C-alpha positions as CSV (number, residue, x, y, z in Angstrom):
1,M,62.7,-191.3,-137.6
2,A,61.7,-188.8,-139.8
3,I,63.7,-187.5,-142.8
4,L,62.9,-184.2,-144.0
5,H,64.7,-182.6,-146.8
6,P,65.6,-178.8,-147.8
7,F,64.9,-178.2,-151.1
8,A,65.5,-175.7,-153.6
9,A,61.7,-174.0,-154.2
10,L,60.2,-172.3,-157.5
11,R,58.5,-169.5,-156.1
12,P,56.9,-166.3,-157.8
13,P,57.2,-162.7,-157.2
14,P,55.7,-161.5,-153.9
15,Q,53.2,-159.5,-155.7
16,R,52.1,-162.3,-157.8
17,A,51.9,-164.8,-155.1
18,K,48.1,-164.5,-155.1
19,E,47.6,-164.9,-158.2
20,V,49.9,-168.3,-158.8
21,A,47.4,-169.0,-155.3
22,S,45.0,-172.2,-155.6
23,V,43.1,-174.6,-154.4
24,P,44.6,-178.6,-154.5
25,Y,42.9,-180.0,-157.7
26,D,40.8,-182.5,-156.0
27,V,38.6,-180.2,-154.2
28,V,37.1,-179.2,-157.7
29,S,35.7,-180.4,-160.9
30,T,36.8,-179.3,-164.2
31,E,34.1,-176.6,-164.5
32,E,34.7,-175.7,-161.3
33,A,38.4,-175.0,-162.0
34,R,37.7,-173.2,-165.4
35,E,35.5,-170.5,-163.6
36,L,38.4,-170.0,-160.8
37,A,41.1,-170.0,-163.0
38,G,39.2,-167.3,-165.6
39,D,41.2,-165.1,-167.3
40,N,44.1,-165.7,-164.9
41,P,46.7,-167.0,-166.8
42,L,48.8,-167.3,-163.7
43,S,46.8,-169.6,-161.8
44,F,48.2,-172.7,-160.4
45,L,45.1,-174.2,-161.8
46,H,46.3,-174.3,-165.6
47,V,48.9,-176.5,-164.3
48,S,47.0,-178.9,-162.1
49,R,44.0,-179.3,-163.9
50,P,45.6,-178.7,-167.1
51,E,42.4,-179.7,-169.1
52,I,40.4,-176.4,-168.5
53,D,42.6,-175.2,-171.4
54,L,41.2,-178.0,-174.1
55,P,38.5,-178.5,-175.7
56,E,35.4,-179.4,-173.5
57,G,35.1,-182.6,-173.4
58,T,38.5,-183.8,-173.1
59,E,39.5,-186.9,-171.6
60,I,41.3,-185.5,-168.0
61,Y,43.2,-189.1,-168.1
62,S,44.6,-188.7,-171.5
63,D,47.9,-188.0,-173.0
64,A,47.1,-184.7,-174.1
65,V,45.9,-183.4,-171.1
66,Y,49.6,-184.2,-169.3
67,R,51.1,-182.9,-172.4
68,R,49.0,-179.7,-171.3
69,A,50.2,-179.4,-167.6
70,A,54.0,-179.8,-168.7
71,D,53.5,-176.8,-171.8
72,N,51.6,-174.7,-169.2
73,F,54.0,-175.7,-166.3
74,Q,57.1,-174.3,-168.1
75,N,55.1,-171.7,-169.4
76,L,54.2,-170.1,-165.7
77,I,57.8,-170.4,-164.5
78,E,59.3,-168.6,-168.0
79,N,55.7,-165.6,-167.4
80,C,55.2,-165.8,-164.1
81,P,58.6,-165.5,-163.6
82,L,59.1,-168.5,-161.2
83,G,62.5,-168.2,-159.3
84,N,64.7,-170.7,-158.3
85,E,65.6,-170.2,-155.1
86,E,69.6,-170.6,-154.7
87,L,70.2,-173.0,-151.6
88,P,67.9,-175.8,-151.0
89,S,65.7,-174.6,-147.9
90,M,62.5,-175.4,-145.9
91,Y,59.6,-172.4,-145.1
92,L,57.2,-172.3,-142.5
93,Y,53.5,-172.0,-143.6
94,R,50.4,-170.3,-141.7
95,L,46.9,-170.7,-142.8
96,I,44.1,-168.4,-140.9
97,M,40.9,-169.1,-141.6
98,G,38.5,-166.8,-139.3
99,E,39.5,-167.8,-135.1
100,H,41.3,-171.2,-136.5
101,E,45.3,-170.8,-137.1
102,Q,47.6,-173.7,-138.2
103,I,51.4,-173.4,-139.1
104,G,53.4,-176.5,-141.2
105,V,56.6,-177.2,-141.7
106,V,56.9,-177.6,-146.1
107,A,59.9,-179.9,-146.4
108,C,60.5,-182.8,-148.4
109,C,59.6,-185.9,-146.9
110,S,61.3,-189.4,-147.8
111,V,59.2,-191.8,-150.4
112,Y,61.5,-194.9,-149.0
113,E,59.9,-193.8,-145.9
114,Y,56.6,-194.2,-146.6
115,D,57.2,-197.3,-148.7
116,K,58.8,-198.6,-145.1
117,D,55.6,-197.3,-143.3
118,V,57.2,-194.8,-140.8
119,I,54.7,-192.3,-143.1
120,R,51.7,-194.0,-141.6
121,K,48.7,-194.2,-143.6
122,H,44.6,-194.7,-142.4
123,E,42.7,-194.4,-146.0
124,R,42.4,-196.5,-149.2
125,T,43.2,-195.1,-152.4
126,R,42.2,-195.7,-155.7
127,R,44.3,-196.7,-158.9
128,D,42.7,-194.6,-161.3
129,K,43.3,-191.5,-159.1
130,E,47.1,-192.8,-158.0
131,G,47.3,-193.6,-161.5
132,D,46.3,-189.7,-162.6
133,R,48.9,-188.4,-160.2
134,T,51.4,-190.6,-161.0
135,Q,51.7,-189.4,-165.0
136,H,51.2,-186.1,-163.6
137,M,54.5,-186.1,-162.0
138,L,56.4,-188.2,-164.3
139,A,55.0,-185.9,-167.3
140,L,56.3,-182.4,-165.4
141,R,59.2,-183.8,-162.9
142,A,57.6,-182.3,-160.3
143,H,55.4,-182.6,-157.6
144,T,52.8,-180.1,-157.6
145,G,50.5,-180.6,-154.5
146,P,51.3,-180.8,-150.8
147,V,50.8,-184.1,-148.6
148,L,49.5,-182.9,-145.2
149,L,51.6,-184.9,-142.9
150,M,51.2,-184.9,-138.6
151,Y,53.8,-185.7,-135.9
152,R,53.3,-185.7,-132.1
153,A,54.3,-182.1,-130.6
154,R,57.6,-181.4,-130.0
155,R,58.6,-178.6,-127.8
156,D,62.1,-177.8,-129.6
157,I,60.6,-177.9,-132.5
158,D,57.5,-175.6,-131.3
159,T,60.4,-173.3,-130.1
160,M,62.2,-173.2,-133.3
161,V,58.6,-172.4,-135.6
162,M,57.9,-169.6,-133.2
163,E,61.4,-168.3,-133.4
164,T,60.9,-168.2,-137.3
165,T,57.7,-166.2,-137.7
166,I,58.7,-163.1,-135.8
167,A,61.0,-162.7,-138.7
168,K,59.5,-161.0,-142.2
169,A,57.2,-162.9,-143.9
170,L,58.0,-163.8,-147.6
171,Y,54.5,-163.8,-148.4
172,D,51.6,-162.8,-146.7
173,F,48.0,-162.4,-148.6
174,T,44.3,-163.0,-148.2
175,A,42.9,-164.8,-150.6
176,D,39.1,-164.8,-152.2
177,D,37.9,-167.0,-150.0
178,G,39.1,-165.0,-146.6
179,I,42.0,-167.4,-145.9
180,Q,45.0,-165.5,-145.2
181,H,48.1,-167.6,-146.6
182,T,52.0,-166.7,-144.6
183,I,54.6,-168.1,-145.9
184,W,58.3,-167.8,-144.2
185,R,61.4,-169.3,-144.9
186,V,63.9,-170.9,-142.5
187,P,66.8,-169.6,-141.8
188,D,68.8,-172.6,-140.7
189,P,66.9,-175.9,-141.9
190,V,69.3,-178.0,-140.1
191,R,68.1,-177.3,-137.3
192,F,65.0,-178.9,-138.6
193,V,66.5,-181.6,-140.1
194,Q,68.0,-182.6,-137.0
195,A,65.1,-182.6,-134.5
196,F,62.6,-184.2,-136.9
197,R,65.3,-187.3,-136.3
198,D,63.8,-187.8,-133.2
199,V,60.5,-188.2,-134.4
200,P,59.6,-191.4,-134.8
201,Y,56.6,-191.7,-137.0
202,L,54.8,-189.2,-139.7
203,Y,51.1,-189.7,-139.9
204,I,48.9,-188.6,-143.6
205,A,46.4,-186.1,-142.8
206,D,45.3,-185.4,-146.4
207,G,47.1,-186.8,-149.6
208,H,47.0,-190.1,-149.4
209,H,46.7,-190.0,-153.8
210,R,49.5,-187.8,-153.9
211,A,51.7,-190.0,-151.3
212,A,50.8,-193.2,-152.9
213,S,51.6,-191.3,-156.3
214,A,54.9,-190.2,-155.3
215,S,56.4,-193.8,-154.6
216,R,54.8,-195.1,-157.9
217,A,56.5,-192.6,-159.8
218,R,60.0,-193.4,-158.0
219,A,59.4,-197.4,-158.8
220,V,59.2,-196.4,-162.4
221,L,62.0,-193.5,-162.6
222,K,64.2,-196.0,-160.5
223,K,64.1,-198.1,-163.1
């Protein structure tokens, strides 16, 4: 079965969500990340690609980069500021690009299930990229990049998603690239937890390196 966990999110004030939001760390080069972050100190690229705040030519896998990531994360928490959700929860996240729309459930998933192949993989991973994100997670004590998982559609989950999206959204903004981002807080996450217990497998659609890194970080912390 698929184990989902609510979590107490760190999240920005609604008026600053667009400033914090950024593209995934692995779709841009250091130079592109530096240009996108520009003079925006709240861009999450300062956390996910912290080498942009260090001298050009800095080795991106160096200890200095991971220390800067931790410092930038703390600065974002304090200066944005990022508020801590009082109670563990789940969220729905909708992306609209042109005529395409997709909605996902945002929750914590089980690394144990990843290790036991309940969460299924279909790509090989590179050890250097795994090592990078593992060190990043350990330095921040946070998993800063989502993993996109798929599951076979279920009517009960679809119904809960529809019911949740009728309510007022926490965030709703259009990024500079024209993609609309909308997020709702799930009022009763227990219903989603219970529904996913009948889902036999989850499948990684994107984020194989982030998932593998989470497994490696878990093994380190377990020791």
